[in-house]
C-alpha positions, 0 to 999 in steps of 0.5 A, a space after each residue: 591075185 597072191 599066186 605062187 609060181 612053186 617053179 619060179 625064183 622070184 616066188 622063192 626068194 620073195 617067200 623067203 624058201 630062197 636066200 640070196 646073199 644078205 637075205 630079202 627084206 620084205 617092205 610090207 606085205 606088197 613088195 620085197 627087195 634083195 640085192 640083185 644076182 645077176 652077174 653083171 651086178 655089182 653093190 648096190 644092185 638090188 632087186 624089186 620084185 612084188 611078193 607074188 606071182 607077176 610077170 608084168 606090173 600091168 598085173 599087178 593089184 592097187 596094192 602093188 602098184 600104189 606101194 611102188 612108188 613109194 617104195 622105188 623114192 624110199 629105196 633111191 633115197 636110202 641108197 643114196 645115204 649110204 654110198 654118202 656114209 660108206 664112200 664120201 669121197 664117191 658121190 650117188 649120180 644117178 640111182 636108174 630103175 628099169 624093168 627087163 625081163 626079156 628071158 620070157 622071149 627065150 628059147 628055149 624057155 627059162 623056169 619061171 621067176 617073176 617080174 622085178 624093178 632093177 634099181 641101179 646107183 651109177 657112182 661118179 666114178 664110173 662115168 668114165 665107162 661109159 662116158 662117150 663122145 659124139 661124133 657131130 661137132 658144137 662150137 669147137 668142142 665134142 660134146 659128149 654123153 653117159 650111157 647108161 646101157 653100158 651100165 651091165 657091161 662095165 662090170 666084166 672091164 679091169 677099169 670097173 672100182 673093185 671096191 663096187 665089183 660082187 661080193 658077198 660081205 659087202 652085198 651082206 653089209 648092205 643089206 645090213 645097214 638097209 633093214 636098219 633103216 627100211 624096217 623102222 619106217 613101214 
């Protein structure tokens, strides 16, 4: 069901009635992508959302569901290409795809916001901020691992790379670059 909720920030963005920094890019008839505007965001952290109001993945119509995979693949590929071109000294090691949506459990209830999938790039330079050492001994070395759940909190650290911090001009540059890649492909 194609539903629009006037008080929903996601609906306002997906229908072009609210403009996030850098704008929004329609992906066919079913999805849009924009730069994530939350306080923990940083350059390249994207929000992929259906054009119409949905609260869960299970609510997606067949065309929305079947378009999701190809759009995720394309955005990940485009972000990797952008990073290779713009930051050749700091390749993307991973691109995380996640969907939280815990705000619906807040009390009092915030204004409505619909389903959005986070696409979060992780360049190599963030590894030291995310790396944790385990307390188990394996051989003679303490193994370490990347704790991706720390990504939202690292943007507040002084060691977070300045070039990836939230700046309108860098968001606008990335969105312009993505528009040149995504739109011709559709």
